[in-house]
PAMARTOR-400261 format. One record per residue (C-alpha): residue in three letters; x, y, z. Coordinates in steps of 0.5 Angstrom, whole numbers, plus 500, padded with zeros to 3 digits. Layout:
<atoms>
ATOM   resn     X     Y     Z
ATOM    Ala     X     Y     Z
...
</atoms>
This chain:
<atoms>
ATOM   resn     X     Y     Z
ATOM    Met   491   294   961
ATOM    Glu   488   301   961
ATOM    Arg   492   307   962
ATOM    Arg   495   309   969
ATOM    Asp   496   316   971
ATOM    Gly   495   318   964
ATOM    Gly   501   314   961
ATOM    Arg   503   308   957
ATOM    His   503   301   960
ATOM    Pro   510   300   962
ATOM    Arg   512   296   956
ATOM    Gly   512   302   952
ATOM    Ala   516   306   957
ATOM    Ala   521   308   952
ATOM    His   516   311   948
ATOM    Arg   514   317   952
ATOM    Pro   507   321   951
ATOM    Gly   508   326   946
ATOM    Val   514   323   943
ATOM    Leu   513   319   936
ATOM    Arg   520   315   935
ATOM    Val   520   314   928
ATOM    Pro   527   312   925
ATOM    Glu   530   315   918
ATOM    Ala   525   312   912
ATOM    Val   528   306   909
ATOM    Arg   528   307   901
ATOM    Val   525   301   897
ATOM    Arg   527   301   890
ATOM    Asn   521   298   885
ATOM    Ala   522   292   881
ATOM    Asp   521   296   875
ATOM    Gly   527   299   876
ATOM    Leu   525   306   875
ATOM    Gly   527   309   882
ATOM    Gln   521   310   885
ATOM    Val   521   309   892
ATOM    Ile   517   308   898
ATOM    Gly   519   309   905
ATOM    Arg   518   305   912
ATOM    Ser   516   307   919
ATOM    Val   517   303   925
ATOM    Leu   512   302   930
ATOM    Glu   515   302   937
ATOM    Pro   515   299   942
ATOM    Ser   513   293   937
ATOM    Gly   518   294   932
ATOM    Leu   514   293   926
ATOM    Ser   516   296   920
ATOM    Leu   510   299   916
ATOM    Ser   511   301   909
ATOM    Arg   509   309   908
ATOM    Leu   504   306   902
ATOM    Ala   500   300   904
ATOM    Leu   495   295   901
ATOM    Gly   488   296   903
ATOM    Ala   486   289   901
ATOM    Ala   478   290   902
ATOM    Pro   477   290   894
ATOM    Leu   481   283   894
ATOM    Gly   474   280   897
ATOM    Ser   471   281   891
ATOM    Leu   476   278   886
ATOM    Ser   478   271   884
ATOM    Ser   484   268   888
ATOM    Thr   489   268   882
ATOM    Thr   487   276   881
ATOM    Ala   487   277   888
ATOM    Gln   494   274   889
ATOM    Gly   497   278   883
ATOM    Val   495   284   886
ATOM    Val   498   283   893
ATOM    Ala   505   280   889
ATOM    Ala   505   287   885
ATOM    Ala   504   291   891
ATOM    Val   509   287   895
ATOM    Asp   514   287   889
ATOM    Ala   513   295   889
ATOM    Gly   515   296   896
ATOM    Met   508   296   899
ATOM    Thr   510   291   904
ATOM    Tyr   504   292   909
ATOM    Val   498   289   907
ATOM    Asp   491   290   911
ATOM    Thr   485   285   911
ATOM    Ala   479   283   915
ATOM    Pro   474   278   916
ATOM    Met   469   283   913
ATOM    Tyr   472   283   906
ATOM    Gly   469   278   902
ATOM    Ala   467   274   908
ATOM    Gly   474   271   909
ATOM    Arg   476   271   902
ATOM    Ser   481   277   902
ATOM    Glu   485   274   908
ATOM    Thr   485   267   904
ATOM    Ser   488   271   898
ATOM    Val   493   275   902
ATOM    Gly   496   269   906
ATOM    Ala   497   265   900
ATOM    Ala   500   271   896
ATOM    Val   505   273   902
ATOM    Ala   507   266   904
ATOM    Gly   514   265   904
ATOM    Arg   516   272   903
ATOM    Asp   520   276   908
ATOM    Gly   519   283   911
ATOM    Val   511   283   910
ATOM    Val   507   286   915
ATOM    Val   500   283   915
ATOM    Ser   494   286   919
ATOM    Thr   487   284   920
ATOM    Lys   481   285   924
ATOM    Ala   476   283   930
ATOM    Gly   469   285   931
ATOM    Arg   466   281   926
ATOM    Leu   466   273   925
ATOM    Val   464   269   919
ATOM    Ala   458   265   921
ATOM    Pro   456   259   918
ATOM    Ser   452   259   912
ATOM    Gly   445   261   913
ATOM    Gln   446   265   920
ATOM    Ala   442   271   919
ATOM    Pro   447   277   918
ATOM    Lys   447   284   921
ATOM    Ser   443   288   916
ATOM    Gly   449   294   916
ATOM    Asp   454   289   913
ATOM    Ala   450   287   907
ATOM    Gly   453   291   902
ATOM    Trp   460   287   902
ATOM    Ala   461   281   898
ATOM    Gly   460   275   902
ATOM    Ala   457   280   908
ATOM    Pro   451   275   909
ATOM    Arg   455   270   912
ATOM    Leu   458   276   917
ATOM    Val   456   277   924
ATOM    Trp   458   282   930
ATOM    Asp   462   279   936
ATOM    Met   465   284   940
ATOM    Thr   466   280   946
ATOM    Ala   472   277   949
ATOM    Thr   471   270   947
ATOM    Gly   469   273   940
ATOM    Met   476   276   940
ATOM    Arg   480   270   941
ATOM    Arg   475   266   936
ATOM    Ser   476   271   931
ATOM    Leu   484   271   931
ATOM    Glu   484   263   931
ATOM    Glu   479   264   925
ATOM    Ser   484   269   921
ATOM    Leu   490   265   923
ATOM    Arg   487   259   919
ATOM    Arg   485   263   913
ATOM    Leu   491   267   913
ATOM    Asp   495   260   914
ATOM    Arg   500   264   919
ATOM    Asp   502   262   926
ATOM    His   502   269   928
ATOM    Ile   499   276   926
ATOM    Glu   503   282   927
ATOM    Leu   498   287   928
ATOM    Leu   490   286   930
ATOM    Tyr   485   292   930
ATOM    Leu   478   292   933
ATOM    His   474   293   927
ATOM    Asp   468   299   927
ATOM    Pro   467   299   934
ATOM    Asp   463   306   933
ATOM    Asp   457   304   935
ATOM    His   459   299   940
ATOM    Glu   463   303   945
ATOM    Val   461   299   952
ATOM    Glu   463   292   949
ATOM    Ala   469   295   946
ATOM    Thr   471   298   953
ATOM    Glu   469   293   957
ATOM    Gln   470   286   953
ATOM    Ala   474   287   946
ATOM    Leu   480   292   948
ATOM    Pro   482   289   955
ATOM    Glu   482   282   951
ATOM    Leu   486   285   945
ATOM    Val   491   288   951
ATOM    Arg   491   281   954
ATOM    Met   492   277   947
ATOM    Arg   498   282   946
ATOM    Ala   501   281   953
ATOM    Ala   501   273   951
ATOM    Gly   504   274   945
ATOM    Leu   499   272   940
ATOM    Val   499   279   937
ATOM    Arg   505   284   936
ATOM    Ala   501   290   936
ATOM    Ile   494   292   937
ATOM    Gly   489   298   935
ATOM    Val   482   300   933
ATOM    Gly   480   301   926
ATOM    Met   474   306   926
ATOM    Asn   471   311   921
ATOM    Gly   470   317   926
ATOM    Gly   475   321   930
ATOM    Ala   472   322   937
ATOM    Met   472   315   940
ATOM    Pro   479   313   938
ATOM    Ala   481   319   941
ATOM    Arg   478   317   948
ATOM    Leu   480   310   947
ATOM    Val   488   312   946
ATOM    Asp   487   316   952
ATOM    Arg   484   310   956
ATOM    Phe   488   304   953
ATOM    Asp   495   302   951
ATOM    Leu   494   302   944
ATOM    Asp   500   301   938
ATOM    Ala   496   304   932
ATOM    Val   489   307   930
ATOM    Leu   487   306   923
ATOM    Leu   482   312   921
ATOM    Ala   478   311   915
ATOM    Gly   476   317   911
ATOM    Arg   477   323   916
ATOM    Tyr   483   326   914
ATOM    Thr   483   327   906
ATOM    Leu   482   333   902
ATOM    Leu   475   333   903
ATOM    Asp   474   332   910
ATOM    Gln   480   333   915
ATOM    Gly   475   332   922
ATOM    Gly   481   328   925
ATOM    Leu   486   333   925
ATOM    His   482   336   931
ATOM    Asp   481   330   935
ATOM    Val   484   323   934
ATOM    Leu   491   326   930
ATOM    Pro   493   330   936
ATOM    Ala   491   325   941
ATOM    Cys   495   320   938
ATOM    Glu   501   324   936
ATOM    Gln   501   326   944
ATOM    Arg   501   319   946
ATOM    Gly   506   316   941
ATOM    Val   500   312   938
ATOM    Ala   501   311   930
ATOM    Val   496   313   925
ATOM    Val   494   309   919
ATOM    Leu   490   312   914
ATOM    Gly   485   309   910
ATOM    Gly   479   311   905
ATOM    Val   484   317   903
ATOM    Phe   480   317   897
ATOM    Asn   473   318   901
ATOM    Ser   471   311   897
ATOM    Gly   472   313   890
ATOM    Val   470   321   889
ATOM    Leu   478   323   890
ATOM    Ala   480   317   886
ATOM    Asp   476   320   879
ATOM    Pro   471   325   880
ATOM    Arg   469   325   873
ATOM    Lys   466   318   873
ATOM    Ser   458   318   872
ATOM    Ala   457   315   878
ATOM    Val   462   316   884
ATOM    Thr   461   315   892
ATOM    Tyr   463   319   898
ATOM    Asp   464   315   904
ATOM    Asn   461   309   901
ATOM    Arg   454   312   899
ATOM    Pro   453   316   892
ATOM    Ala   456   323   892
ATOM    Ser   452   329   893
ATOM    Ala   453   334   887
ATOM    Trp   457   339   892
ATOM    Ile   462   334   894
ATOM    Val   463   332   886
ATOM    Glu   464   339   885
ATOM    Arg   469   340   890
ATOM    Ala   473   334   888
ATOM    Arg   472   336   880
ATOM    Ala   475   343   882
ATOM    Ala   481   339   886
ATOM    Ala   482   335   880
ATOM    Ala   482   341   875
ATOM    Leu   487   344   880
ATOM    Ala   492   338   880
ATOM    Glu   492   338   873
ATOM    Arg   494   345   872
ATOM    His   500   343   876
ATOM    Gly   502   337   872
ATOM    Val   500   332   877
ATOM    Thr   494   327   879
ATOM    Leu   488   328   884
ATOM    Arg   490   321   887
ATOM    Ala   497   324   888
ATOM    Leu   495   330   892
ATOM    Ala   490   326   896
ATOM    Leu   495   320   898
ATOM    Gln   501   325   899
ATOM    Phe   497   330   903
ATOM    Ala   494   324   908
ATOM    Ala   502   322   909
ATOM    Ala   504   329   911
ATOM    His   501   329   918
ATOM    Pro   507   327   923
ATOM    Ala   502   322   927
ATOM    Val   501   318   920
ATOM    Arg   506   312   919
ATOM    Ser   502   309   913
ATOM    Val   497   310   908
ATOM    Leu   492   305   905
ATOM    Val   490   304   898
ATOM    Gly   485   299   895
ATOM    Ala   487   296   889
ATOM    Ala   483   291   885
ATOM    Ser   489   290   879
ATOM    Thr   496   290   878
ATOM    Ala   495   297   874
ATOM    Glu   492   300   880
ATOM    Val   498   298   884
ATOM    Ala   502   301   879
ATOM    Asp   498   308   879
ATOM    Ala   498   308   887
ATOM    Val   506   308   887
ATOM    Ala   506   313   882
ATOM    Ala   502   318   885
ATOM    Phe   505   317   892
ATOM    Thr   512   318   889
ATOM    Thr   511   323   884
ATOM    Asp   514   330   885
ATOM    Val   508   335   887
ATOM    Pro   510   343   886
ATOM    Asp   510   347   892
ATOM    Asp   505   351   889
ATOM    Ala   500   346   888
ATOM    Trp   499   345   896
ATOM    Leu   499   353   897
ATOM    Glu   493   353   892
ATOM    Leu   490   348   895
ATOM    Arg   490   352   902
ATOM    Ser   488   358   899
ATOM    Ala   482   355   895
ATOM    Gly   479   352   902
ATOM    Phe   481   345   901
ATOM    Leu   486   345   907
ATOM    Asp   485   347   914
ATOM    Glu   490   352   916
ATOM    Ala   493   347   921
ATOM    Ala   494   341   916
ATOM    Pro   501   340   914
ATOM    Val   503   339   907
ATOM    Pro   509   335   904
ATOM    Ala   516   338   905
ATOM    Gly   519   339   898
ATOM    Gly   513   337   894
ATOM    Arg   513   330   897
ATOM    Ala   511   325   902
ATOM    Glu   517   322   905
</atoms>
């Protein structure tokens, strides 16, 4: 249902507009015994517990099933007990690997998405999806019927009888269909108990800010718009979510690669070749990080997690080594002076919060 009188649907009555009810973080010790910890946040009113650092499963669509399952297992063992996938990732292969990897594991939250269907072989794709592994078998469908079909197919691939969190995927160029068909259907599916929580996953901030004002959403997955290089979400969707008590999950905090390692010969920014100016800025941030004895990835992850509306930060991994690196980056101590220098160097908006005590809790 849409919002009435500017408030949340009655199911969220205890979740007042302007209040994010987040219990004290639950600390999870890593399997390696090193004492690194990852906190958790609870989404209300669904009660879902999301790890503050989570696994983004897009890279798994291009991996073998054995390798992909090993990545998921390593992430969960390290405390990354929230895993996000989608039919788009490898045309369903990511979902299949995630489902196999988490089978029999308690306390793992899985989210997936609706908006693209894995089409029969030979069906024409939408050209914009061609860059993804398996994308030639993907087609857009943001109808109400498409939402139901997408969920049914995802459940089969995941080999699960339920989905904790379902996002509408990339409705950026489909606002009419999203508001008239897709989102009302997601609300009905949640009311029927088919999913516990619903949201939107998008690359821009203005449209989800409008959607959280109109629909009773549990979460927004925002990709690439709250990073060390782009803080556009700070002035639209993040305050809207904070005011409404809607959880924010951040993706793309490395802006698709340039903030992971800007010193590579070829780096990307928002899935395109990075401009010389972007590369220069990212390399300057990497040099700043080195001066303070940390990595650029640590700054990128912990900065993203510090905003009060953000409940979880997704990080993609294509190997168990990348999982370990992400956990180390998220849990390392960052000197307060590093954040001060980032702000003075113009990387951070004056309104952007930074971790207290040098760490994202």
